[in-house]
One Martini backbone bead per residue (centre of mass of N, CA, C, O) as a GRO file, in nm:
protein
  321
    1MET     BB    1   0.057   0.063  -0.022
    2GLU     BB    2   0.305   0.253  -0.001
    3ARG     BB    3   0.384   0.224  -0.302
    4ILE     BB    4   0.127   0.346  -0.425
    5HIS     BB    5   0.149   0.625  -0.301
    6LYS     BB    6   0.420   0.695  -0.428
    7PHE     BB    7   0.327   0.674  -0.721
    8LYS     BB    8   0.103   0.890  -0.715
    9LYS     BB    9   0.294   1.120  -0.639
   10LEU     BB   10   0.481   1.104  -0.888
   11VAL     BB   11   0.257   1.161  -1.098
   12ARG     BB   12   0.179   1.442  -0.991
   13ILE     BB   13   0.461   1.570  -1.032
   14GLN     BB   14   0.472   1.525  -1.345
   15VAL     BB   15   0.221   1.682  -1.422
   16LEU     BB   16   0.313   1.955  -1.298
   17THR     BB   17   0.570   1.986  -1.466
   18LEU     BB   18   0.435   1.988  -1.750
   19THR     BB   19   0.256   2.239  -1.703
   20VAL     BB   20   0.491   2.437  -1.650
   21LEU     BB   21   0.632   2.397  -1.927
   22VAL     BB   22   0.403   2.497  -2.104
   23LEU     BB   23   0.393   2.783  -1.990
   24ILE     BB   24   0.683   2.864  -2.046
   25PHE     BB   25   0.670   2.825  -2.354
   26SER     BB   26   0.440   3.033  -2.411
   27VAL     BB   27   0.588   3.285  -2.292
   28VAL     BB   28   0.884   3.265  -2.412
   29GLY     BB   29   0.799   3.248  -2.725
   30CYS     BB   30   0.672   3.545  -2.668
   31GLY     BB   31   0.757   3.886  -2.603
   32LEU     BB   32   0.976   3.816  -2.363
   33PHE     BB   33   1.110   3.646  -2.611
   34GLN     BB   34   1.343   3.677  -2.883
   35PRO     BB   35   1.438   3.464  -3.108
   36ASP     BB   36   1.642   3.344  -3.305
   37GLU     BB   37   1.658   3.170  -3.595
   38GLU     BB   38   1.774   2.909  -3.473
   39THR     BB   39   1.569   2.879  -3.244
   40LYS     BB   40   1.316   2.873  -3.417
   41GLU     BB   41   1.392   2.612  -3.567
   42GLN     BB   42   1.402   2.433  -3.309
   43GLN     BB   43   1.085   2.498  -3.227
   44THR     BB   44   0.994   2.358  -3.474
   45GLY     BB   45   0.693   2.150  -3.467
   46SER     BB   46   0.526   1.899  -3.337
   47LEU     BB   47   0.216   1.889  -3.111
   48ASN     BB   48   0.148   1.590  -3.135
   49PRO     BB   49   0.049   1.346  -2.902
   50SER     BB   50   0.031   1.087  -3.119
   51SER     BB   51   0.331   1.147  -3.194
   52GLU     BB   52   0.660   1.037  -3.178
   53SER     BB   53   0.735   1.260  -3.356
   54GLY     BB   54   0.848   1.608  -3.390
   55ASP     BB   55   0.781   1.560  -3.718
   56ALA     BB   56   0.516   1.559  -3.931
   57SER     BB   57   0.667   1.564  -4.212
   58GLU     BB   58   0.820   1.277  -4.166
   59THR     BB   59   0.562   1.143  -3.983
   60SER     BB   60   0.278   1.083  -4.105
   61PRO     BB   61  -0.049   0.977  -3.992
   62PHE     BB   62  -0.132   0.989  -4.292
   63ALA     BB   63  -0.254   0.900  -4.565
   64GLU     BB   64  -0.181   0.979  -4.887
   65ASP     BB   65  -0.515   0.973  -4.972
   66ALA     BB   66  -0.614   1.170  -4.769
   67ASP     BB   67  -0.858   1.362  -4.643
   68LEU     BB   68  -0.821   1.706  -4.555
   69LEU     BB   69  -0.801   1.938  -4.285
   70SER     BB   70  -0.695   2.277  -4.289
   71ILE     BB   71  -0.555   2.506  -4.029
   72ASP     BB   72  -0.468   2.856  -4.026
   73PHE     BB   73  -0.297   3.060  -3.795
   74LEU     BB   74  -0.214   3.384  -3.819
   75GLN     BB   75   0.054   3.619  -3.793
   76VAL     BB   76  -0.119   3.945  -3.711
   77GLY     BB   77  -0.121   4.002  -3.426
   78LYS     BB   78  -0.387   4.184  -3.289
   79ALA     BB   79  -0.544   3.944  -3.465
   80ASP     BB   80  -0.756   3.792  -3.725
   81CYS     BB   81  -0.657   3.486  -3.924
   82MET     BB   82  -0.817   3.225  -4.100
   83VAL     BB   83  -0.731   2.915  -4.287
   84MET     BB   84  -0.932   2.693  -4.477
   85GLN     BB   85  -0.896   2.351  -4.613
   86VAL     BB   86  -1.151   2.184  -4.818
   87GLU     BB   87  -1.232   2.021  -5.093
   88GLY     BB   88  -1.090   2.275  -5.254
   89LYS     BB   89  -1.156   2.479  -5.034
   90VAL     BB   90  -1.168   2.831  -4.917
   91ILE     BB   91  -1.155   2.958  -4.580
   92MET     BB   92  -1.213   3.275  -4.426
   93ILE     BB   93  -1.144   3.415  -4.100
   94ASP     BB   94  -1.084   3.690  -4.126
   95THR     BB   95  -0.824   3.974  -4.212
   96GLY     BB   96  -0.718   4.153  -4.026
   97THR     BB   97  -0.528   4.422  -4.103
   98GLN     BB   98  -0.400   4.655  -4.305
   99THR     BB   99  -0.090   4.585  -4.212
  100SER     BB  100  -0.143   4.248  -4.277
  101VAL     BB  101  -0.189   4.195  -4.583
  102SER     BB  102   0.092   4.097  -4.678
  103THR     BB  103   0.098   3.845  -4.499
  104VAL     BB  104  -0.152   3.707  -4.621
  105LYS     BB  105  -0.059   3.704  -4.916
  106SER     BB  106   0.196   3.536  -4.869
  107PHE     BB  107   0.053   3.285  -4.772
  108LEU     BB  108  -0.123   3.234  -5.016
  109SER     BB  109   0.100   3.220  -5.231
  110ALA     BB  110   0.269   2.984  -5.094
  111ASN     BB  111  -0.023   2.800  -5.121
  112GLY     BB  112  -0.174   2.854  -5.399
  113ILE     BB  113  -0.379   3.101  -5.336
  114ASP     BB  114  -0.644   3.276  -5.548
  115GLN     BB  115  -0.903   3.175  -5.375
  116ILE     BB  116  -1.211   3.263  -5.200
  117ASP     BB  117  -1.504   3.110  -5.126
  118TYR     BB  118  -1.511   3.193  -4.806
  119MET     BB  119  -1.593   3.493  -4.629
  120ILE     BB  120  -1.556   3.568  -4.280
  121ILE     BB  121  -1.710   3.819  -4.078
  122THR     BB  122  -1.759   3.855  -3.746
  123HIS     BB  123  -1.672   4.167  -3.738
  124TYR     BB  124  -1.597   4.541  -3.749
  125ASP     BB  125  -1.323   4.535  -3.656
  126ASN     BB  126  -1.009   4.606  -3.760
  127ASP     BB  127  -0.887   4.307  -3.661
  128HIS     BB  128  -1.102   4.172  -3.893
  129ILE     BB  129  -1.163   4.387  -4.148
  130GLY     BB  130  -0.901   4.542  -4.254
  131GLY     BB  131  -0.832   4.334  -4.519
  132ALA     BB  132  -1.085   4.303  -4.704
  133SER     BB  133  -1.071   4.502  -4.942
  134ALA     BB  134  -0.792   4.410  -5.053
  135LEU     BB  135  -0.863   4.105  -5.094
  136ILE     BB  136  -1.110   4.150  -5.279
  137GLY     BB  137  -0.937   4.313  -5.496
  138SER     BB  138  -0.707   4.060  -5.547
  139LEU     BB  139  -0.929   3.841  -5.522
  140LYS     BB  140  -1.130   3.569  -5.546
  141VAL     BB  141  -1.467   3.596  -5.421
  142GLY     BB  142  -1.753   3.426  -5.365
  143GLU     BB  143  -1.834   3.475  -5.041
  144LEU     BB  144  -1.992   3.694  -4.803
  145PHE     BB  145  -1.999   3.683  -4.447
  146LEU     BB  146  -2.226   3.862  -4.227
  147PRO     BB  147  -2.328   4.044  -3.991
  148ASP     BB  148  -2.654   4.190  -3.883
  149TYR     BB  149  -2.494   4.481  -3.943
  150VAL     BB  150  -2.397   4.826  -3.919
  151ARG     BB  151  -2.094   5.029  -3.999
  152ASN     BB  152  -2.005   5.372  -3.974
  153ASN     BB  153  -1.723   5.327  -4.165
  154ASP     BB  154  -1.459   5.294  -4.368
  155ARG     BB  155  -1.412   4.988  -4.358
  156TYR     BB  156  -1.700   4.908  -4.432
  157ARG     BB  157  -1.731   5.070  -4.694
  158ASP     BB  158  -1.488   4.942  -4.844
  159MET     BB  159  -1.590   4.651  -4.843
  160MET     BB  160  -1.861   4.699  -4.995
  161GLU     BB  161  -1.738   4.824  -5.246
  162ALA     BB  162  -1.557   4.577  -5.323
  163ALA     BB  163  -1.794   4.376  -5.351
  164GLY     BB  164  -1.941   4.532  -5.577
  165THR     BB  165  -1.711   4.557  -5.788
  166ASN     BB  166  -1.651   4.216  -5.762
  167ASP     BB  167  -1.914   4.044  -5.743
  168VAL     BB  168  -1.990   3.977  -5.441
  169ALA     BB  169  -2.152   3.771  -5.243
  170VAL     BB  170  -2.391   3.873  -4.992
  171THR     BB  171  -2.432   3.756  -4.647
  172ARG     BB  172  -2.659   3.788  -4.395
  173VAL     BB  173  -2.648   3.663  -4.064
  174ALA     BB  174  -2.957   3.580  -3.885
  175GLU     BB  175  -2.919   3.269  -3.902
  176ASP     BB  176  -2.838   2.975  -3.915
  177LEU     BB  177  -2.558   2.865  -4.115
  178THR     BB  178  -2.495   2.620  -4.369
  179VAL     BB  179  -2.186   2.458  -4.475
  180SER     BB  180  -2.137   2.187  -4.710
  181GLY     BB  181  -2.004   1.862  -4.766
  182GLU     BB  182  -1.901   1.544  -4.772
  183SER     BB  183  -1.701   1.600  -4.490
  184PHE     BB  184  -1.837   1.884  -4.410
  185ARG     BB  185  -1.954   2.114  -4.137
  186MET     BB  186  -2.063   2.455  -4.137
  187VAL     BB  187  -2.149   2.688  -3.867
  188ILE     BB  188  -2.320   2.997  -3.852
  189ASN     BB  189  -2.351   3.206  -3.563
  190PRO     BB  190  -2.575   3.436  -3.448
  191THR     BB  191  -2.694   3.708  -3.296
  192HIS     BB  192  -2.984   3.825  -3.064
  193LEU     BB  193  -2.909   4.077  -2.895
  194TYR     BB  194  -2.884   4.205  -3.184
  195ASP     BB  195  -3.089   4.356  -3.449
  196GLY     BB  196  -3.023   4.550  -3.714
  197GLU     BB  197  -2.794   4.739  -3.661
  198THR     BB  198  -2.655   5.080  -3.620
  199LEU     BB  199  -2.333   5.215  -3.593
  200ASP     BB  200  -2.261   5.506  -3.413
  201PRO     BB  201  -2.013   5.665  -3.497
  202ASP     BB  202  -1.713   5.642  -3.644
  203ASP     BB  203  -1.573   5.667  -3.329
  204LEU     BB  204  -1.651   5.409  -3.223
  205GLU     BB  205  -1.591   5.172  -3.022
  206ASP     BB  206  -1.488   4.852  -3.082
  207SER     BB  207  -1.611   4.693  -2.833
  208VAL     BB  208  -1.916   4.699  -2.926
  209ASP     BB  209  -1.887   4.459  -3.146
  210ASN     BB  210  -1.825   4.181  -3.005
  211ASP     BB  211  -2.135   4.074  -2.955
  212PHE     BB  212  -2.174   4.037  -3.282
  213SER     BB  213  -2.034   3.776  -3.316
  214LEU     BB  214  -1.955   3.530  -3.506
  215ILE     BB  215  -1.999   3.173  -3.476
  216VAL     BB  216  -1.777   2.897  -3.557
  217THR     BB  217  -1.833   2.567  -3.684
  218MET     BB  218  -1.628   2.267  -3.741
  219GLN     BB  219  -1.690   1.961  -3.922
  220PHE     BB  220  -1.465   1.663  -3.943
  221GLY     BB  221  -1.588   1.404  -3.897
  222GLN     BB  222  -1.483   1.360  -3.556
  223THR     BB  223  -1.409   1.666  -3.580
  224ARG     BB  224  -1.396   1.977  -3.388
  225PHE     BB  225  -1.445   2.340  -3.428
  226LEU     BB  226  -1.384   2.673  -3.264
  227PHE     BB  227  -1.498   3.016  -3.337
  228LEU     BB  228  -1.526   3.328  -3.131
  229GLY     BB  229  -1.400   3.570  -3.199
  230ASP     BB  230  -1.505   3.847  -2.969
  231ALA     BB  231  -1.662   3.716  -2.753
  232GLU     BB  232  -1.836   3.785  -2.479
  233LYS     BB  233  -2.023   3.704  -2.218
  234ASP     BB  234  -2.307   3.732  -2.351
  235ARG     BB  235  -2.244   3.571  -2.609
  236LEU     BB  236  -2.151   3.312  -2.479
  237ASP     BB  237  -2.412   3.256  -2.324
  238GLU     BB  238  -2.590   3.241  -2.569
  239PHE     BB  239  -2.453   3.007  -2.711
  240MET     BB  240  -2.485   2.797  -2.472
  241ALA     BB  241  -2.804   2.820  -2.453
  242ASN     BB  242  -2.861   2.764  -2.793
  243THR     BB  243  -2.632   2.534  -2.787
  244THR     BB  244  -2.473   2.247  -2.856
  245VAL     BB  245  -2.205   2.152  -2.679
  246SER     BB  246  -1.920   2.031  -2.785
  247VAL     BB  247  -1.643   1.851  -2.867
  248TYR     BB  248  -1.332   2.015  -2.904
  249LYS     BB  249  -1.020   2.021  -3.025
  250VAL     BB  250  -1.035   2.333  -3.113
  251ILE     BB  251  -1.007   2.670  -2.971
  252LYS     BB  252  -1.083   2.997  -3.050
  253LEU     BB  253  -1.029   3.251  -2.863
  254PRO     BB  254  -1.138   3.543  -2.737
  255HIS     BB  255  -0.992   3.850  -2.735
  256HIS     BB  256  -0.674   3.837  -2.691
  257GLY     BB  257  -0.665   3.708  -2.373
  258ASP     BB  258  -0.922   3.733  -2.246
  259TYR     BB  259  -1.147   3.716  -1.950
  260TYR     BB  260  -1.421   3.494  -1.875
  261LYS     BB  261  -1.625   3.286  -1.704
  262SER     BB  262  -1.746   3.157  -1.964
  263ILE     BB  263  -1.486   3.010  -2.053
  264LYS     BB  264  -1.482   2.799  -1.832
  265THR     BB  265  -1.750   2.673  -1.896
  266LEU     BB  266  -1.678   2.589  -2.187
  267LEU     BB  267  -1.435   2.409  -2.115
  268ASN     BB  268  -1.597   2.206  -1.942
  269LYS     BB  269  -1.779   2.114  -2.192
  270SER     BB  270  -1.544   2.076  -2.438
  271VAL     BB  271  -1.264   1.963  -2.394
  272PRO     BB  272  -0.997   2.060  -2.519
  273GLU     BB  273  -0.676   2.006  -2.656
  274TYR     BB  274  -0.683   2.307  -2.768
  275VAL     BB  275  -0.574   2.649  -2.769
  276VAL     BB  276  -0.622   2.971  -2.936
  277THR     BB  277  -0.434   3.282  -2.953
  278CYS     BB  278  -0.473   3.604  -3.080
  279ILE     BB  279  -0.151   3.761  -3.047
  280ASP     BB  280   0.134   3.990  -2.974
  281ASN     BB  281   0.161   3.915  -2.655
  282ALA     BB  282   0.199   3.734  -2.364
  283GLU     BB  283   0.150   3.971  -2.158
  284ASN     BB  284  -0.173   3.994  -2.258
  285MET     BB  285  -0.248   3.774  -2.082
  286ASP     BB  286  -0.468   3.670  -1.869
  287ALA     BB  287  -0.414   3.539  -1.565
  288SER     BB  288  -0.680   3.374  -1.541
  289LEU     BB  289  -0.644   3.216  -1.805
  290VAL     BB  290  -0.378   3.077  -1.738
  291THR     BB  291  -0.485   2.933  -1.489
  292VAL     BB  292  -0.712   2.764  -1.617
  293LEU     BB  293  -0.535   2.614  -1.827
  294SER     BB  294  -0.347   2.487  -1.618
  295GLU     BB  295  -0.563   2.330  -1.447
  296LYS     BB  296  -0.663   2.170  -1.724
  297GLY     BB  297  -0.419   2.102  -1.925
  298ILE     BB  298  -0.420   2.321  -2.167
  299PRO     BB  299  -0.287   2.392  -2.449
  300SER     BB  300  -0.133   2.709  -2.543
  301LEU     BB  301  -0.158   2.893  -2.844
  302LEU     BB  302   0.045   3.153  -3.002
  303THR     BB  303   0.075   3.371  -3.270
  304CYS     BB  304   0.339   3.525  -3.174
  305GLN     BB  305   0.509   3.253  -3.253
  306GLY     BB  306   0.330   3.183  -3.505
  307ASN     BB  307   0.216   2.984  -3.712
  308ILE     BB  308  -0.073   2.765  -3.713
  309LYS     BB  309  -0.115   2.409  -3.771
  310VAL     BB  310  -0.395   2.212  -3.873
  311LEU     BB  311  -0.449   1.853  -3.898
  312THR     BB  312  -0.711   1.636  -4.050
  313ASP     BB  313  -0.901   1.316  -4.114
  314GLY     BB  314  -1.127   1.295  -3.865
  315LYS     BB  315  -0.929   1.180  -3.624
  316THR     BB  316  -0.655   1.277  -3.662
  317LEU     BB  317  -0.416   1.509  -3.499
  318THR     BB  318  -0.229   1.799  -3.595
  319VAL     BB  319   0.020   2.028  -3.444
  320SER     BB  320   0.193   2.323  -3.568
  321GLN     BB  321   0.485   2.586  -3.520
   0.00000   0.00000   0.00000
């Protein structure tokens, strides 16, 4: 019996040590410490817990002919831009800022992407809508999904003008909207906290827009992913009250490292394997959020450390940065 107690104590110590190392890696990786190019190269690799190798590119767990869903979370500062590729289609969720357009274009070009089938703007803050007009003007965009409200500012007007000039179909999402293929099902969930609003004047604070955020879920095979825009407490509570919360492999957390008690409730229900925060500096992570993630043992990936790539065949998941 004494040997069993000693073993349990040893296991607890090992788990605590692993949790501390994950936190140190997340914080030191960006913001507080800027690694040189050699160090960055050494840090790049697979974070896939099911793979024995540290490099997913050398020992891929996927069959050569497997249909995959890829999700890239781009390093665009304190802003959001995610690119999904599935069944030959490209889906972009948010577009970063005006100043990150070149970064987004470089990523698309490097990956041979010259068309966006579906562009989703979760809400009209600069760090989500900022690159929309430039991207619409330079790429073929099939359909633009927008929250059902109007923002009277230049960014919004520029986006709508670009959509009109380039014959982009515009859909305002007022009820749950489903886009699906043979192997995927994406649902765009709008808020009903506010319906059909127009926000004035031009200099209105960006924070007002956050609870208008569209929330996107993606299911591919047995894997599910959740993208929360900048949803704050009221919007998160609305989503959980009106939606069956599933188990998600990866959750893109809202609003760049901020914390609301609703996030803890969501994490309890959804038990993700990873969370991603789109952020420009690890120091901007709310201490309460860091604590909650540590207590739950959930690895936290930060875009300030570089682009994050998720690959899945609907069963197995790899995450690399």
